[in-house]
N, C-alpha and C positions, 0 to 999 in steps of 0.2 A: 525558417523565416521566409516570408513571401518575397518574390522578386521585386515587386514595387517598393517594399520596405527597404530592401537592399539598395535600390536605385536612389531612394530618398537620402539614405545615409551617405552614399557616395557623393551625391550633389552637395549635401551639407559639408562633408569633409573637404571637398574641392573649394567650396566657398570660404572656409576657414583658412585654407592654405593660401588662396589668392589674397585674402584680406591681410594675412600676416606679411606677405611679400610687399603689399602696398604700404603697410605701416613702416617696414624697414626702409623702404625707399623714401619715405617722407620725413622721418624723424631722426633726431639725435646726432646728425653729422656735423662736423666742422668744415665740410667741403664748401666750395665756393659757388655752387649753383644757387641762383636766386630763388629757385622753386623749393629748395630744401629748408626745413626748419633747423636753425642752428641754436644749440643750447650751450651757454658758457656760464660757468660758476666762477665768481671772483672772490677770492679769499682776502679779507681785510685785516681787522684787528678788533679790539674791544669797542663796544658801542660809544664809550665816552672818549675815545681817542681820535686821532687824525685820519687814520686809514679808512675807517668805516664810512664817514660821510663822503670822502673823495671816491671811494670804490662805488658807493651808491650813485654818485653823479656820473661816473664812468658807465655804469650799467644803463642809466637813462639815455646817454648819448649814443651808445652802441645800439640800443633798441630803436632809437629814432633814425639813425643813419644807415644801418646795415639791413638790407631786406631779409626778412625771415628770422631776424635775430631775437633770441629770448635769453637775455643776460640777467643775472641776479647777483647781488653782493651778499656775502654772508659774514657774520661776526666770527672771529677766530682768536686764537692765542697769539697772533701776529707772526713776526718773521720766521722763527725756527719752525713753528707749527705749520706755517704756510708752505715752506720748502718741502716738508714731509708730505703735505697734501698734494702738492704738484707732483712729487715723486710717485705717489701711489695712484695718481689720476683721479682723485676725488674732487679736485678743482682743476680748471684749465688756465686761469690767470690768477696772479696774486701780487699784492703790494708787499715788497720785502726790502729791507736795507741791503745796499750793495755789498757791504762787508760780510754779512751773513751768507749772501749768495756766493761770494768769493770762497768762503770757508767750505761751502757745500760742494762747489765744483772742483775744489782742490783737495777735499778730504782732510781739512785741518780744523783746529779748535773744537767746537762742539760737534763737528762732523768728522772728527778724526777716525780714519778707517771706515767711514760711511759715505764715501764719495757719491754724489748725485750727478748722473750723466745726461738726464733728459730735460735740462733747463735751457731756455732761450730768452734773451733780453728783448723787450719791446721798447722801453724808453726809460731814461732817468727822469725823475719827477721834480723833487725839491730837496734842498739840503737838510739833513738832520745833524745838528751842530753839536760838537763835543764841547761841553761847558764844565769847567772846574769852578765851582761857586764857593765863596767864603764870605764871612761877615767882615765889614770894614774894621770892626773892633779887634780882629785877630792879628792885624798887622801883616798878614800874608799878602804879598804883592805879585809874586811870580811862582812858577811851578817848582823851581829849585828850593823855594822856602818850605816846601811840604815835607822835607826830610825831618823825621822825628815827630811828625804831626799825626793826629787821628784823621784818617781819610776814608770816607764812604766811597767805595769804588764801583758800586753796582752789585746786583745779585750775583752770587757765584755761578759761573758758567754762562752768564748772559753776554749779549753782544756789547753792551755798554761796559761791562767789566773788562772785556778784551780790549776795547778802545782805551780805557784808562791805563791798563797795563802797558800797552804799546806806547802811549804818549809819555808815561813816566820813564819807560826804558830809554826813550830818545834823550832824556835828560840824565841818564845814568842812574836812575832811581829804581830800585827793586822793592818788592813787598817787604823785604827784610829791613829796608830803610825807613818804613813808615809803620804806624799802628793801623794795619789794614782792617777795615770794617766792611764785610760783605752785606751791604744793604741796598735794596732797590732805591730809586731816587725818592719815591714817596717817603720811605723810611728814613733815608739820608737827610731829606729836607727837614723832617721833624727833629731829627737828632741835631742838625745844624741850628735850628731855632732854639732848641733846648740847651745848647752848649755842650752836647755830648760828643760831637765831632768838630774838627776844625775846618774841614772842607768836605764838599760832596760833589760827586761827578754824575753827569747825565749826558745822554745823547738824545736830543729831541729838537724839533723845529722851534725856532724862537719867534716871538716871546713865549716862553714856557710857563704855563699856569703856576706850577709849583714854585718857580723862582719869583714870579710876580707876587705870589703870596708872601714869600719871605721878605721881599723888598718893600712890601707895604707896611711891614712892622720893624724891619731892621735895615740899616744901610748895608748893601751888598757890594761885592767886587767879583768880577770875572777875571780869571787868570789867563794871560795871553799865551799862545803857542808861537814862539819866535819863528821868523821866516826860515832860518837855516834848519831848525828842527822840523818844521813842516815839510821842507824839501826832502829831508832825509826820510821822513815817514812815508811820503808819497813814493819815493824811489823804492822803498822796501815793501810798502802796502799800496798797490796802485788804485785801491778803491777810495782813498782819501782825496779831498779837494780843499783848496784854501778858501776860507770864508772870513768875512769881517762882521762881527755883531755891532751894529751901529750904536753910537752914543745915544742914551735916552731910551734904549730898548727896555731897560728896567728902571723903575722910578728911583731917582736920586743918584744914578750912576751914569755920568755923562762923558764917558770915554769910549772911543772906538776900540774894539778888542779883536785883534787878529787871532784866528784859531783855525781849526780844520773841521771838516764835516765828512760824514758819509752821506750817500744819496739814497733817499727812498726811490725805489724803481718799480716799474711794472714788469713782471716776469711771466712767461708762459711755459708750459711744457711742450714737448715735441709733437703732441697731438694737434696743436694749432699750426696749420700749414702756412706757407709763405703768403698766399693770397689773403688768408684771414688776418695774418699779422699786419699786412699792408692796410687792410680795411680798418683794423682796430686803431692803428696809429693815425690814420687819416681822420677817423671819426673823433678821436680825442683831441687832436691838435686843430681840428676844424671847429671845435666847440669849446675852446679854452675858457671863454667867458663863463660858461655853465660850470665847468670844472673848478675854476678859480673862485666862484661864488660859494662853493660848498664848504670851505674852511679857510681861515686866514693863511695857513701854511701853503695852501694851493696857489696863492697869488704868485709864488716864486716858480711855478711850472711854466716853462717856455720851450718852444721848439729849438731855440738857439742852444739851450743847455741840455737837450734831451739825449746827447751822446756823452755827457760828462760822467766820468767815474764808472763807465760800463765795465763790469767785472766778470763777464762771461760772453760766450758766443751769442751774437744777435740773431733773432729771427730775420731771415734774409729779406722778407717782405717789408717788415717794419724798418729795417736799415735802409732799404731802397727809398721808402717814403721820406725818412728823415734826412737823407742825403740829397733829396730832390731829384732822384734819377728817374 
């Protein structure tokens, strides 16, 4: 090979190496330098659900408010799937129920012996309310009336099913005391309309479309969680918060119903540093009107409730912003 040819190859090789270093310096980092491009993937839920539009609105405000940000929301299988994606680093942020997060960081329920250590809280968002729904025609008025009844408790192994089991337990009711039906709420709602179950349980922001659908055809009743039972549940499971479903939330049912909720929350993995956590919280709560316009449930997102029901260690930057430090 001629010397000039070797020189050309060396020059090309050096150019490739220099270019590679420049690309590494410019892309893919969650660091805080405004000169760097920052990529954040936000895991949400199904496209027909609540998490997806809220996550999309969050991506928009992060892109608008944080220099160099390139955030995108993606549709997923929701809470449990989102935790696993945060764990393996395929996403950086996710909307997750705080009870599922609690199970993950403590290695219980569906995460038994599979503890996840790299999760950090950014903020609580809005309540996802535990609702026992029955038809007025069943005569069931309180949770203790469910003994001996056919109850749809949620899909086996789901977060909702764990909620149902815990609430029933507070009333001294086990699955041996009811005719338990492991049905998702969609399936449970259909079974309730058809008379194949006496009550169905769901965990969702209210008003919930499936309950509205039932109420449009049949008078419904929500079963209250009594204050002392709620206190006992919160003492045992710190992710619960007290909630009241206002009278008139569902057509034809005009009573306030005290119950409990878990919180939808925004969770990061530990690749999101404290500066970025601060910037994320600041962008979201500085653009609440845009977030709240994305879905009816998002109207309940406030800075005042952003530390409610936190079930894991906070990202220090996000916590600093929320505490106004």
